Biopython code that builds the backbone (N, CA, C, O; Angstrom):
import numpy as np
from Bio.PDB.StructureBuilder import StructureBuilder

atoms = [
    (1, "UNK", "N", (-23.033, 26.154, -14.242)),
    (1, "UNK", "CA", (-22.393, 25.047, -13.698)),
    (1, "UNK", "C", (-20.904, 25.441, -13.140)),
    (1, "UNK", "O", (-20.498, 24.700, -12.245)),
    (2, "UNK", "N", (-20.186, 26.320, -13.472)),
    (2, "UNK", "CA", (-19.023, 26.797, -12.786)),
    (2, "UNK", "C", (-17.801, 25.941, -13.161)),
    (2, "UNK", "O", (-17.568, 25.941, -14.370)),
    (3, "UNK", "N", (-17.050, 25.283, -12.473)),
    (3, "UNK", "CA", (-15.835, 24.625, -12.604)),
    (3, "UNK", "C", (-15.956, 23.300, -12.079)),
    (3, "UNK", "O", (-16.498, 23.057, -11.001)),
    (4, "UNK", "N", (-15.344, 22.256, -13.002)),
    (4, "UNK", "CA", (-15.280, 21.062, -12.490)),
    (4, "UNK", "C", (-14.299, 19.955, -13.045)),
    (4, "UNK", "O", (-13.903, 20.325, -14.150)),
    (5, "UNK", "N", (-13.816, 18.862, -12.727)),
    (5, "UNK", "CA", (-12.870, 18.114, -13.357)),
    (5, "UNK", "C", (-13.159, 16.578, -13.227)),
    (5, "UNK", "O", (-13.972, 16.105, -12.432)),
    (6, "UNK", "N", (-12.426, 15.890, -14.067)),
    (6, "UNK", "CA", (-12.707, 14.474, -14.221)),
    (6, "UNK", "C", (-11.313, 13.861, -14.503)),
    (6, "UNK", "O", (-10.441, 14.507, -15.083)),
    (7, "UNK", "N", (-11.151, 12.709, -14.112)),
    (7, "UNK", "CA", (-9.761, 12.204, -14.416)),
    (7, "UNK", "C", (-10.003, 10.737, -14.828)),
    (7, "UNK", "O", (-10.688, 9.994, -14.125)),
    (8, "UNK", "N", (-9.472, 10.365, -15.894)),
    (8, "UNK", "CA", (-9.468, 9.080, -16.574)),
    (8, "UNK", "C", (-7.962, 8.354, -16.416)),
    (8, "UNK", "O", (-6.996, 8.994, -16.831)),
    (9, "UNK", "N", (-7.788, 7.299, -15.944)),
    (9, "UNK", "CA", (-6.698, 6.413, -15.802)),
    (9, "UNK", "C", (-6.560, 5.656, -17.103)),
    (9, "UNK", "O", (-7.289, 4.690, -17.326)),
    (10, "UNK", "N", (-5.724, 6.030, -17.899)),
    (10, "UNK", "CA", (-5.544, 5.411, -19.351)),
    (10, "UNK", "C", (-4.701, 4.182, -19.372)),
    (10, "UNK", "O", (-4.626, 3.416, -20.333)),
    (11, "UNK", "N", (-4.040, 4.046, -18.182)),
    (11, "UNK", "CA", (-3.312, 2.716, -18.050)),
    (11, "UNK", "C", (-4.318, 1.443, -17.736)),
    (11, "UNK", "O", (-4.157, 0.333, -18.243)),
    (12, "UNK", "N", (-5.303, 1.755, -16.886)),
    (12, "UNK", "CA", (-6.090, 0.769, -16.523)),
    (12, "UNK", "C", (-7.462, 0.772, -17.195)),
    (12, "UNK", "O", (-8.212, -0.194, -17.052)),
    (13, "UNK", "N", (-7.817, 1.868, -17.949)),
    (13, "UNK", "CA", (-8.933, 2.097, -18.690)),
    (13, "UNK", "C", (-10.269, 2.340, -17.760)),
    (13, "UNK", "O", (-11.391, 1.905, -18.017)),
    (14, "UNK", "N", (-9.903, 3.108, -16.657)),
    (14, "UNK", "CA", (-11.108, 3.401, -15.614)),
    (14, "UNK", "C", (-10.987, 4.927, -15.096)),
    (14, "UNK", "O", (-9.963, 5.585, -15.282)),
    (15, "UNK", "N", (-11.904, 5.332, -14.559)),
    (15, "UNK", "CA", (-11.956, 6.752, -13.943)),
    (15, "UNK", "C", (-10.946, 6.459, -12.658)),
    (15, "UNK", "O", (-10.931, 5.415, -12.005)),
    (16, "UNK", "N", (-10.266, 7.402, -12.487)),
    (16, "UNK", "CA", (-9.147, 7.529, -11.454)),
    (16, "UNK", "C", (-9.834, 7.836, -9.952)),
    (16, "UNK", "O", (-9.638, 8.867, -9.308)),
    (17, "UNK", "N", (-10.536, 6.907, -9.609)),
    (17, "UNK", "CA", (-11.260, 7.034, -8.239)),
    (17, "UNK", "C", (-10.411, 7.304, -7.077)),
    (17, "UNK", "O", (-9.527, 6.463, -6.910)),
    (18, "UNK", "N", (-10.451, 8.213, -6.275)),
    (18, "UNK", "CA", (-9.620, 8.197, -5.134)),
    (18, "UNK", "C", (-8.163, 9.058, -5.019)),
    (18, "UNK", "O", (-7.375, 9.220, -4.087)),
    (19, "UNK", "N", (-8.196, 9.561, -6.510)),
    (19, "UNK", "CA", (-7.069, 10.298, -6.784)),
    (19, "UNK", "C", (-7.009, 11.706, -6.080)),
    (19, "UNK", "O", (-7.880, 12.506, -6.420)),
    (20, "UNK", "N", (-6.115, 12.092, -5.169)),
    (20, "UNK", "CA", (-6.065, 13.473, -4.601)),
    (20, "UNK", "C", (-6.014, 14.424, -5.639)),
    (20, "UNK", "O", (-5.489, 14.166, -6.722)),
    (21, "UNK", "N", (-6.511, 15.470, -5.381)),
    (21, "UNK", "CA", (-6.587, 16.795, -6.161)),
    (21, "UNK", "C", (-6.651, 17.947, -5.398)),
    (21, "UNK", "O", (-7.389, 18.030, -4.417)),
    (22, "UNK", "N", (-5.832, 18.968, -5.830)),
    (22, "UNK", "CA", (-5.694, 20.344, -5.003)),
    (22, "UNK", "C", (-6.125, 21.437, -6.024)),
    (22, "UNK", "O", (-5.704, 21.396, -7.180)),
    (23, "UNK", "N", (-6.952, 22.395, -5.600)),
    (23, "UNK", "CA", (-7.296, 23.483, -6.465)),
    (23, "UNK", "C", (-6.898, 24.516, -5.684)),
    (23, "UNK", "O", (-7.057, 24.617, -4.467)),
    (24, "UNK", "N", (-6.226, 25.495, -6.629)),
    (24, "UNK", "CA", (-5.620, 26.591, -6.105)),
    (24, "UNK", "C", (-6.061, 27.766, -6.984)),
    (24, "UNK", "O", (-6.357, 27.604, -8.168)),
    (25, "UNK", "N", (-6.102, 29.126, -6.280)),
    (25, "UNK", "CA", (-6.233, 30.287, -7.086)),
    (25, "UNK", "C", (-4.818, 30.896, -7.369)),
    (25, "UNK", "O", (-3.983, 30.896, -6.465)),
    (26, "UNK", "N", (-4.557, 31.367, -8.483)),
    (26, "UNK", "CA", (-2.985, 31.919, -8.886)),
    (26, "UNK", "C", (-3.073, 33.409, -8.813)),
    (26, "UNK", "O", (-3.937, 34.013, -9.448)),
    (27, "UNK", "N", (-2.232, 33.994, -8.080)),
    (27, "UNK", "CA", (-1.849, 35.496, -8.148)),
    (27, "UNK", "C", (-0.631, 35.673, -8.225)),
    (27, "UNK", "O", (0.147, 35.834, -7.285)),
    (28, "UNK", "N", (-0.291, 35.646, -9.865)),
    (28, "UNK", "CA", (1.147, 35.926, -10.167)),
    (28, "UNK", "C", (1.806, 34.473, -9.660)),
    (28, "UNK", "O", (1.162, 33.424, -9.694)),
    (29, "UNK", "N", (2.929, 34.551, -9.272)),
    (29, "UNK", "CA", (3.779, 33.302, -8.969)),
    (29, "UNK", "C", (3.099, 32.699, -7.399)),
    (29, "UNK", "O", (3.629, 31.759, -6.807)),
    (30, "UNK", "N", (2.062, 33.299, -6.960)),
    (30, "UNK", "CA", (1.668, 32.862, -5.514)),
    (30, "UNK", "C", (0.504, 31.977, -5.891)),
    (30, "UNK", "O", (-0.205, 32.278, -6.851)),
    (31, "UNK", "N", (0.290, 30.932, -5.193)),
    (31, "UNK", "CA", (-0.887, 29.963, -5.222)),
    (31, "UNK", "C", (-1.398, 29.963, -4.012)),
    (31, "UNK", "O", (-0.633, 29.855, -3.053)),
    (32, "UNK", "N", (-2.816, 30.087, -3.816)),
    (32, "UNK", "CA", (-3.518, 30.086, -2.708)),
    (32, "UNK", "C", (-4.500, 28.847, -2.593)),
    (32, "UNK", "O", (-5.525, 28.851, -3.274)),
    (33, "UNK", "N", (-4.219, 27.801, -1.760)),
    (33, "UNK", "CA", (-4.932, 26.778, -1.732)),
    (33, "UNK", "C", (-6.491, 26.842, -1.470)),
    (33, "UNK", "O", (-6.854, 27.102, -0.323)),
    (34, "UNK", "N", (-7.356, 26.642, -2.368)),
    (34, "UNK", "CA", (-8.861, 26.731, -1.940)),
    (34, "UNK", "C", (-9.305, 25.451, -1.258)),
    (34, "UNK", "O", (-9.785, 25.451, -0.125)),
    (35, "UNK", "N", (-9.098, 24.183, -2.107)),
    (35, "UNK", "CA", (-9.394, 23.059, -1.473)),
    (35, "UNK", "C", (-8.713, 21.782, -1.973)),
    (35, "UNK", "O", (-8.441, 21.707, -3.171)),
    (36, "UNK", "N", (-8.435, 20.831, -1.194)),
    (36, "UNK", "CA", (-8.096, 19.400, -1.661)),
    (36, "UNK", "C", (-9.273, 18.547, -1.474)),
    (36, "UNK", "O", (-10.217, 18.803, -0.726)),
    (37, "UNK", "N", (-9.134, 17.476, -2.240)),
    (37, "UNK", "CA", (-10.223, 16.613, -2.342)),
    (37, "UNK", "C", (-9.828, 15.304, -3.064)),
    (37, "UNK", "O", (-8.853, 15.306, -3.814)),
    (38, "UNK", "N", (-10.565, 14.176, -2.856)),
    (38, "UNK", "CA", (-10.466, 13.020, -3.539)),
    (38, "UNK", "C", (-11.438, 12.875, -4.448)),
    (38, "UNK", "O", (-12.559, 13.296, -4.162)),
    (39, "UNK", "N", (-11.182, 12.208, -5.808)),
    (39, "UNK", "CA", (-11.999, 12.049, -6.758)),
    (39, "UNK", "C", (-12.929, 10.797, -6.338)),
    (39, "UNK", "O", (-12.525, 9.843, -5.674)),
    (40, "UNK", "N", (-14.308, 10.966, -6.857)),
    (40, "UNK", "CA", (-15.425, 9.926, -6.444)),
    (40, "UNK", "C", (-15.144, 8.676, -7.250)),
    (40, "UNK", "O", (-14.156, 8.555, -7.974)),
    (41, "UNK", "N", (-15.903, 7.926, -7.109)),
    (41, "UNK", "CA", (-15.854, 6.695, -7.996)),
    (41, "UNK", "C", (-15.886, 6.773, -9.428)),
    (41, "UNK", "O", (-15.450, 5.892, -10.169)),
    (42, "UNK", "N", (-16.477, 7.984, -9.847)),
    (42, "UNK", "CA", (-16.461, 8.053, -11.450)),
    (42, "UNK", "C", (-15.406, 8.817, -11.751)),
    (42, "UNK", "O", (-15.409, 9.307, -12.880)),
    (43, "UNK", "N", (-14.236, 9.120, -10.836)),
    (43, "UNK", "CA", (-13.266, 10.019, -11.190)),
    (43, "UNK", "C", (-13.331, 11.465, -11.216)),
    (43, "UNK", "O", (-12.432, 12.229, -11.567)),
    (44, "UNK", "N", (-14.596, 11.783, -10.770)),
    (44, "UNK", "CA", (-15.004, 13.227, -10.719)),
    (44, "UNK", "C", (-14.892, 13.859, -9.347)),
    (44, "UNK", "O", (-14.832, 13.179, -8.322)),
    (45, "UNK", "N", (-14.862, 15.319, -9.360)),
    (45, "UNK", "CA", (-14.721, 15.961, -8.092)),
    (45, "UNK", "C", (-16.167, 15.722, -7.417)),
    (45, "UNK", "O", (-17.181, 15.813, -8.108)),
    (46, "UNK", "N", (-16.224, 15.426, -6.105)),
    (46, "UNK", "CA", (-17.396, 15.033, -5.289)),
    (46, "UNK", "C", (-17.820, 16.374, -5.029)),
    (46, "UNK", "O", (-17.139, 17.397, -5.096)),
    (47, "UNK", "N", (-19.411, 16.207, -4.629)),
    (47, "UNK", "CA", (-20.377, 17.279, -3.916)),
    (47, "UNK", "C", (-20.523, 18.503, -5.077)),
    (47, "UNK", "O", (-20.492, 19.653, -4.638)),
    (48, "UNK", "N", (-20.649, 18.352, -6.242)),
    (48, "UNK", "CA", (-21.079, 19.381, -7.070)),
    (48, "UNK", "C", (-19.959, 20.061, -7.570)),
    (48, "UNK", "O", (-18.860, 19.523, -7.430)),
    (49, "UNK", "N", (-20.055, 21.297, -8.206)),
    (49, "UNK", "CA", (-19.067, 22.026, -8.673)),
    (49, "UNK", "C", (-17.962, 22.284, -7.822)),
    (49, "UNK", "O", (-18.197, 22.320, -6.614)),
    (50, "UNK", "N", (-16.875, 22.458, -8.193)),
    (50, "UNK", "CA", (-15.755, 23.170, -7.377)),
    (50, "UNK", "C", (-15.901, 24.493, -7.043)),
    (50, "UNK", "O", (-15.712, 24.902, -5.897)),
    (51, "UNK", "N", (-16.296, 25.349, -8.174)),
    (51, "UNK", "CA", (-17.051, 26.699, -7.894)),
    (51, "UNK", "C", (-18.463, 26.634, -8.657)),
    (51, "UNK", "O", (-18.520, 25.876, -9.626)),
    (52, "UNK", "N", (-19.518, 27.309, -8.328)),
    (52, "UNK", "CA", (-20.511, 27.636, -9.121)),
    (52, "UNK", "C", (-20.281, 28.775, -9.785)),
    (52, "UNK", "O", (-19.258, 29.394, -9.494)),
    (53, "UNK", "N", (-21.071, 29.238, -10.698)),
    (53, "UNK", "CA", (-20.913, 30.524, -11.609)),
    (53, "UNK", "C", (-20.891, 31.589, -10.684)),
    (53, "UNK", "O", (-20.001, 32.430, -10.809)),
    (54, "UNK", "N", (-21.846, 31.713, -9.637)),
    (54, "UNK", "CA", (-21.729, 32.944, -8.706)),
    (54, "UNK", "C", (-20.480, 33.070, -7.783)),
    (54, "UNK", "O", (-20.212, 34.100, -7.165)),
    (55, "UNK", "N", (-19.794, 32.006, -7.752)),
    (55, "UNK", "CA", (-18.563, 32.152, -7.028)),
    (55, "UNK", "C", (-17.212, 32.271, -7.734)),
    (55, "UNK", "O", (-16.165, 32.580, -7.164)),
    (56, "UNK", "N", (-17.347, 31.988, -9.061)),
    (56, "UNK", "CA", (-16.253, 31.823, -9.944)),
    (56, "UNK", "C", (-15.798, 33.361, -10.436)),
    (56, "UNK", "O", (-16.602, 34.123, -10.973)),
    (57, "UNK", "N", (-14.621, 33.654, -10.219)),
    (57, "UNK", "CA", (-14.080, 34.787, -10.675)),
    (57, "UNK", "C", (-13.155, 34.741, -11.938)),
    (57, "UNK", "O", (-12.492, 33.715, -12.090)),
    (58, "UNK", "N", (-13.050, 35.671, -12.792)),
    (58, "UNK", "CA", (-12.046, 35.761, -13.864)),
    (58, "UNK", "C", (-10.694, 35.770, -13.202)),
    (58, "UNK", "O", (-10.519, 36.460, -12.197)),
    (59, "UNK", "N", (-9.648, 34.974, -13.761)),
    (59, "UNK", "CA", (-8.372, 34.706, -13.239)),
    (59, "UNK", "C", (-7.764, 33.336, -13.707)),
    (59, "UNK", "O", (-8.228, 32.617, -14.592)),
    (60, "UNK", "N", (-6.657, 33.109, -12.962)),
    (60, "UNK", "CA", (-5.715, 31.998, -13.312)),
    (60, "UNK", "C", (-5.915, 30.925, -12.042)),
    (60, "UNK", "O", (-5.858, 31.299, -10.871)),
    (61, "UNK", "N", (-6.143, 29.622, -12.415)),
    (61, "UNK", "CA", (-6.369, 28.815, -11.672)),
    (61, "UNK", "C", (-5.372, 27.663, -11.673)),
    (61, "UNK", "O", (-4.610, 27.687, -12.639)),
    (62, "UNK", "N", (-5.199, 26.649, -10.807)),
    (62, "UNK", "CA", (-4.365, 25.458, -10.935)),
    (62, "UNK", "C", (-5.297, 24.378, -10.312)),
    (62, "UNK", "O", (-6.177, 24.664, -9.501)),
    (63, "UNK", "N", (-5.027, 23.056, -10.770)),
    (63, "UNK", "CA", (-5.417, 22.070, -10.438)),
    (63, "UNK", "C", (-4.267, 21.205, -10.380)),
    (63, "UNK", "O", (-3.451, 21.182, -11.301)),
    (64, "UNK", "N", (-4.138, 20.372, -9.174)),
    (64, "UNK", "CA", (-2.854, 19.733, -9.153)),
    (64, "UNK", "C", (-3.267, 18.363, -8.645)),
    (64, "UNK", "O", (-3.952, 18.211, -7.634)),
    (65, "UNK", "N", (-2.816, 17.382, -9.399)),
    (65, "UNK", "CA", (-3.431, 15.953, -9.632)),
    (65, "UNK", "C", (-2.088, 15.084, -9.036)),
    (65, "UNK", "O", (-1.023, 14.999, -9.648)),
    (66, "UNK", "N", (-2.357, 14.476, -7.748)),
    (66, "UNK", "CA", (-1.415, 13.436, -7.326)),
    (66, "UNK", "C", (-1.231, 12.184, -7.940)),
    (66, "UNK", "O", (-1.669, 11.137, -7.464)),
    (67, "UNK", "N", (-0.482, 12.286, -9.170)),
    (67, "UNK", "CA", (-0.646, 11.112, -9.960)),
    (67, "UNK", "C", (0.097, 9.840, -9.584)),
    (67, "UNK", "O", (-0.356, 8.706, -9.742)),
    (68, "UNK", "N", (1.315, 10.151, -9.059)),
    (68, "UNK", "CA", (2.220, 8.899, -8.514)),
    (68, "UNK", "C", (1.479, 8.287, -7.463)),
    (68, "UNK", "O", (1.134, 7.114, -7.608)),
    (69, "UNK", "N", (1.114, 9.058, -6.181)),
    (69, "UNK", "CA", (0.299, 8.416, -5.132)),
    (69, "UNK", "C", (-0.850, 7.592, -5.627)),
    (69, "UNK", "O", (-1.152, 6.522, -5.098)),
    (70, "UNK", "N", (-1.453, 8.080, -6.596)),
    (70, "UNK", "CA", (-2.774, 7.330, -7.251)),
    (70, "UNK", "C", (-2.222, 5.896, -7.784)),
    (70, "UNK", "O", (-2.722, 4.839, -7.396)),
    (71, "UNK", "N", (-1.314, 5.948, -8.563)),
    (71, "UNK", "CA", (-0.825, 4.868, -9.291)),
    (71, "UNK", "C", (-0.201, 3.858, -8.431)),
    (71, "UNK", "O", (-0.413, 2.651, -8.545)),
    (72, "UNK", "N", (0.642, 4.442, -7.491)),
    (72, "UNK", "CA", (1.011, 3.249, -6.300)),
    (72, "UNK", "C", (0.194, 2.672, -5.568)),
    (72, "UNK", "O", (0.385, 1.496, -5.258)),
    (73, "UNK", "N", (-0.991, 3.423, -5.089)),
    (73, "UNK", "CA", (-1.873, 2.820, -4.533)),
    (73, "UNK", "C", (-2.862, 1.753, -5.516)),
    (73, "UNK", "O", (-3.845, 1.158, -5.076)),
    (74, "UNK", "N", (-2.482, 1.687, -6.587)),
    (74, "UNK", "CA", (-3.363, 0.732, -7.585)),
    (74, "UNK", "C", (-2.238, -0.294, -7.726)),
    (74, "UNK", "O", (-2.444, -1.140, -8.596)),
    (75, "UNK", "N", (-1.152, -0.386, -7.084)),
    (75, "UNK", "CA", (-0.218, -1.425, -7.226)),
    (75, "UNK", "C", (0.683, -1.197, -8.353)),
    (75, "UNK", "O", (1.341, -2.145, -8.782)),
    (76, "UNK", "N", (0.763, -0.244, -8.783)),
    (76, "UNK", "CA", (1.921, 0.074, -10.058)),
    (76, "UNK", "C", (3.216, 0.271, -9.614)),
    (76, "UNK", "O", (3.421, 1.169, -8.798)),
    (77, "UNK", "N", (4.129, -0.422, -10.017)),
    (77, "UNK", "CA", (5.626, -0.302, -9.454)),
    (77, "UNK", "C", (6.028, 0.932, -10.429)),
    (77, "UNK", "O", (6.004, 0.798, -11.652)),
    (78, "UNK", "N", (6.411, 2.184, -9.770)),
    (78, "UNK", "CA", (7.063, 3.142, -10.191)),
    (78, "UNK", "C", (8.386, 3.368, -9.940)),
    (78, "UNK", "O", (8.826, 3.108, -8.821)),
    (79, "UNK", "N", (9.201, 3.876, -10.925)),
    (79, "UNK", "CA", (10.502, 4.188, -10.560)),
    (79, "UNK", "C", (10.789, 5.190, -9.341)),
    (79, "UNK", "O", (9.827, 5.846, -8.943)),
    (80, "UNK", "N", (11.797, 5.330, -8.835)),
    (80, "UNK", "CA", (11.956, 6.643, -7.976)),
    (80, "UNK", "C", (13.087, 7.393, -8.371)),
    (80, "UNK", "O", (14.167, 6.844, -8.588)),
    (81, "UNK", "N", (12.883, 8.812, -8.495)),
    (81, "UNK", "CA", (11.712, 9.528, -8.795)),
    (81, "UNK", "C", (10.654, 8.920, -9.758)),
    (81, "UNK", "O", (11.102, 8.198, -10.649)),
    (82, "UNK", "N", (9.471, 9.090, -9.707)),
    (82, "UNK", "CA", (8.501, 8.723, -10.736)),
    (82, "UNK", "C", (8.708, 9.611, -11.869)),
    (82, "UNK", "O", (9.216, 10.709, -11.643)),
    (83, "UNK", "N", (8.358, 9.265, -13.152)),
    (83, "UNK", "CA", (8.297, 10.214, -14.137)),
    (83, "UNK", "C", (7.363, 11.315, -13.903)),
    (83, "UNK", "O", (7.724, 12.488, -14.001)),
    (84, "UNK", "N", (6.244, 10.988, -13.613)),
    (84, "UNK", "CA", (5.126, 11.880, -13.348)),
    (84, "UNK", "C", (4.802, 11.787, -11.817)),
    (84, "UNK", "O", (4.384, 10.700, -11.415)),
    (85, "UNK", "N", (4.951, 12.821, -10.913)),
    (85, "UNK", "CA", (4.573, 12.717, -9.483)),
    (85, "UNK", "C", (3.274, 13.537, -9.345)),
    (85, "UNK", "O", (2.191, 12.953, -9.309)),
    (86, "UNK", "N", (3.360, 14.884, -9.266)),
    (86, "UNK", "CA", (2.233, 15.752, -9.250)),
    (86, "UNK", "C", (2.159, 16.330, -10.664)),
    (86, "UNK", "O", (3.158, 16.708, -11.276)),
    (87, "UNK", "N", (0.938, 16.374, -11.137)),
    (87, "UNK", "CA", (0.583, 17.300, -12.532)),
    (87, "UNK", "C", (-0.028, 18.182, -12.233)),
    (87, "UNK", "O", (-1.135, 18.041, -11.715)),
    (88, "UNK", "N", (0.652, 19.662, -12.535)),
    (88, "UNK", "CA", (-0.201, 21.041, -12.300)),
    (88, "UNK", "C", (-0.633, 21.341, -13.514)),
    (88, "UNK", "O", (-0.014, 21.365, -14.578)),
    (89, "UNK", "N", (-1.918, 21.605, -13.237)),
    (89, "UNK", "CA", (-2.417, 22.280, -14.657)),
    (89, "UNK", "C", (-3.039, 23.690, -14.342)),
    (89, "UNK", "O", (-4.074, 23.837, -13.692)),
    (90, "UNK", "N", (-2.258, 24.753, -14.899)),
    (90, "UNK", "CA", (-2.667, 26.138, -14.724)),
    (90, "UNK", "C", (-3.564, 26.357, -15.970)),
    (90, "UNK", "O", (-3.301, 25.965, -17.107)),
    (91, "UNK", "N", (-4.767, 27.108, -15.541)),
    (91, "UNK", "CA", (-5.824, 27.422, -16.702)),
    (91, "UNK", "C", (-6.407, 28.775, -16.261)),
    (91, "UNK", "O", (-6.410, 29.200, -15.106)),
    (92, "UNK", "N", (-6.923, 29.418, -17.405)),
    (92, "UNK", "CA", (-7.668, 30.822, -17.295)),
    (92, "UNK", "C", (-8.945, 30.728, -17.211)),
    (92, "UNK", "O", (-9.479, 29.814, -17.839)),
    (93, "UNK", "N", (-9.715, 31.581, -16.472)),
    (93, "UNK", "CA", (-11.282, 31.686, -16.539)),
    (93, "UNK", "C", (-11.484, 33.008, -17.150)),
    (93, "UNK", "O", (-11.009, 33.946, -16.510)),
    (94, "UNK", "N", (-12.036, 33.262, -18.160)),
    (94, "UNK", "CA", (-12.178, 34.468, -18.787)),
    (94, "UNK", "C", (-13.826, 34.880, -18.855)),
    (94, "UNK", "O", (-14.202, 36.020, -19.126)),
    (95, "UNK", "N", (-14.611, 33.905, -18.601)),
    (95, "UNK", "CA", (-16.141, 34.228, -18.763)),
    (95, "UNK", "C", (-16.683, 33.320, -17.554)),
    (95, "UNK", "O", (-16.765, 32.092, -17.595)),
    (96, "UNK", "N", (-17.021, 34.099, -16.526)),
    (96, "UNK", "CA", (-17.641, 33.451, -15.130)),
    (96, "UNK", "C", (-19.202, 32.959, -15.457)),
    (96, "UNK", "O", (-19.787, 32.256, -14.633)),
    (97, "UNK", "N", (-19.775, 33.322, -16.565)),
    (97, "UNK", "CA", (-21.093, 32.695, -16.967)),
    (97, "UNK", "C", (-21.098, 31.420, -17.759)),
    (97, "UNK", "O", (-22.033, 30.971, -18.421)),
    (98, "UNK", "N", (-19.844, 30.887, -17.575)),
    (98, "UNK", "CA", (-19.597, 29.522, -18.674)),
    (98, "UNK", "C", (-19.160, 28.632, -17.756)),
    (98, "UNK", "O", (-18.646, 28.907, -16.672)),
    (99, "UNK", "N", (-19.412, 27.346, -18.297)),
    (99, "UNK", "CA", (-18.839, 26.120, -17.563)),
    (99, "UNK", "C", (-17.555, 25.926, -18.094)),
    (99, "UNK", "O", (-17.289, 26.014, -19.293)),
    (100, "UNK", "N", (-16.683, 25.636, -17.109)),
    (100, "UNK", "CA", (-15.003, 25.004, -17.267)),
    (100, "UNK", "C", (-15.006, 23.754, -16.838)),
    (100, "UNK", "O", (-15.033, 23.498, -15.635)),
    (101, "UNK", "N", (-14.981, 22.886, -17.717)),
    (101, "UNK", "CA", (-14.782, 21.355, -17.094)),
    (101, "UNK", "C", (-13.377, 21.139, -17.544)),
    (101, "UNK", "O", (-13.079, 21.353, -18.719)),
    (102, "UNK", "N", (-12.420, 20.692, -16.597)),
    (102, "UNK", "CA", (-10.984, 20.401, -16.860)),
    (102, "UNK", "C", (-10.701, 18.991, -16.824)),
    (102, "UNK", "O", (-10.343, 18.546, -15.733)),
    (103, "UNK", "N", (-10.788, 18.200, -17.794)),
    (103, "UNK", "CA", (-10.545, 16.818, -17.663)),
    (103, "UNK", "C", (-8.993, 16.424, -17.725)),
    (103, "UNK", "O", (-8.198, 17.119, -18.358)),
    (104, "UNK", "N", (-8.639, 15.362, -17.089)),
    (104, "UNK", "CA", (-7.303, 14.813, -17.304)),
    (104, "UNK", "C", (-7.237, 13.258, -17.751)),
    (104, "UNK", "O", (-7.786, 12.368, -17.101)),
    (105, "UNK", "N", (-6.606, 13.068, -18.768)),
    (105, "UNK", "CA", (-6.412, 11.567, -19.227)),
    (105, "UNK", "C", (-4.841, 11.374, -18.684)),
    (105, "UNK", "O", (-3.860, 12.053, -18.985)),
    (106, "UNK", "N", (-4.910, 10.440, -17.953)),
    (106, "UNK", "CA", (-3.330, 10.170, -17.274)),
    (106, "UNK", "C", (-2.912, 8.609, -17.262)),
    (106, "UNK", "O", (-3.719, 7.697, -17.082)),
    (107, "UNK", "N", (-1.550, 8.445, -17.479)),
    (107, "UNK", "CA", (-0.899, 7.100, -17.126)),
    (107, "UNK", "C", (0.313, 7.495, -16.258)),
    (107, "UNK", "O", (0.393, 8.683, -15.947)),
    (108, "UNK", "N", (1.219, 6.686, -15.849)),
    (108, "UNK", "CA", (2.417, 6.935, -15.095)),
    (108, "UNK", "C", (3.440, 7.777, -15.960)),
    (108, "UNK", "O", (4.316, 8.448, -15.415)),
    (109, "UNK", "N", (3.272, 7.703, -17.491)),
    (109, "UNK", "CA", (4.124, 8.269, -18.277)),
    (109, "UNK", "C", (3.677, 9.304, -19.098)),
    (109, "UNK", "O", (4.518, 9.933, -19.740)),
    (110, "UNK", "N", (2.304, 9.633, -19.200)),
    (110, "UNK", "CA", (1.796, 10.746, -20.050)),
    (110, "UNK", "C", (0.501, 11.336, -19.501)),
    (110, "UNK", "O", (-0.127, 10.703, -18.653)),
    (111, "UNK", "N", (0.110, 12.414, -19.904)),
    (111, "UNK", "CA", (-1.189, 13.012, -19.747)),
    (111, "UNK", "C", (-1.472, 13.989, -20.800)),
    (111, "UNK", "O", (-0.645, 14.506, -21.552)),
    (112, "UNK", "N", (-2.766, 14.186, -20.765)),
    (112, "UNK", "CA", (-3.475, 15.209, -21.851)),
    (112, "UNK", "C", (-4.685, 15.928, -21.020)),
    (112, "UNK", "O", (-5.354, 15.479, -20.090)),
    (113, "UNK", "N", (-4.734, 17.135, -21.639)),
    (113, "UNK", "CA", (-6.079, 17.780, -21.063)),
    (113, "UNK", "C", (-6.696, 18.526, -22.236)),
    (113, "UNK", "O", (-6.252, 18.449, -23.381)),
    (114, "UNK", "N", (-7.620, 19.164, -21.919)),
    (114, "UNK", "CA", (-8.581, 19.993, -22.775)),
    (114, "UNK", "C", (-9.762, 20.605, -21.949)),
    (114, "UNK", "O", (-10.082, 20.279, -20.805)),
    (115, "UNK", "N", (-10.406, 21.643, -22.818)),
    (115, "UNK", "CA", (-11.391, 22.358, -22.114)),
    (115, "UNK", "C", (-12.772, 21.666, -22.497)),
    (115, "UNK", "O", (-13.413, 21.953, -23.508)),
    (116, "UNK", "N", (-13.128, 20.744, -21.581)),
    (116, "UNK", "CA", (-14.655, 19.777, -21.665)),
    (116, "UNK", "C", (-15.679, 20.652, -21.585)),
    (116, "UNK", "O", (-15.625, 21.881, -21.557)),
    (117, "UNK", "N", (-16.784, 19.808, -21.544)),
    (117, "UNK", "CA", (-18.022, 20.425, -21.714)),
    (117, "UNK", "C", (-18.860, 19.961, -20.651)),
    (117, "UNK", "O", (-20.023, 20.355, -20.564)),
]
sb = StructureBuilder()
sb.init_structure("model")
sb.init_model(0)
sb.init_chain("A")
sb.init_seg("    ")
for serial, (resi, resn, name, xyz) in enumerate(atoms, 1):
    if name == "N":
        sb.init_residue(resn, " ", resi, " ")
    sb.init_atom(name, np.array(xyz, "f"), 0.0, 1.0, " ", f" {name:<3s}", serial, name[0])
structure = sb.get_structure()
């Protein structure tokens, strides 16, 4: 299965449909953009895995979630600057034969993640 993500909007109790996300490969302090995409209606990355197992490499990756933009588009009045703007999640891939699912539970004031299945 490779690599995938899913975002749940805990403020509204819904998938975070339409949230913009960026995927980076990390090389030390350098981040190389792999792709930008918007989450589908179920709050998941569209068009299959972000990487399949054949393309996934051992290393460090970053998913950056445009949280403030998403909540503003939902009509939430956020302070300026917002408490959470872009949420970056850095994570390591150690086993390319396994599935790595990176979920995000988010509100304008908090977030949580874990390695999903």
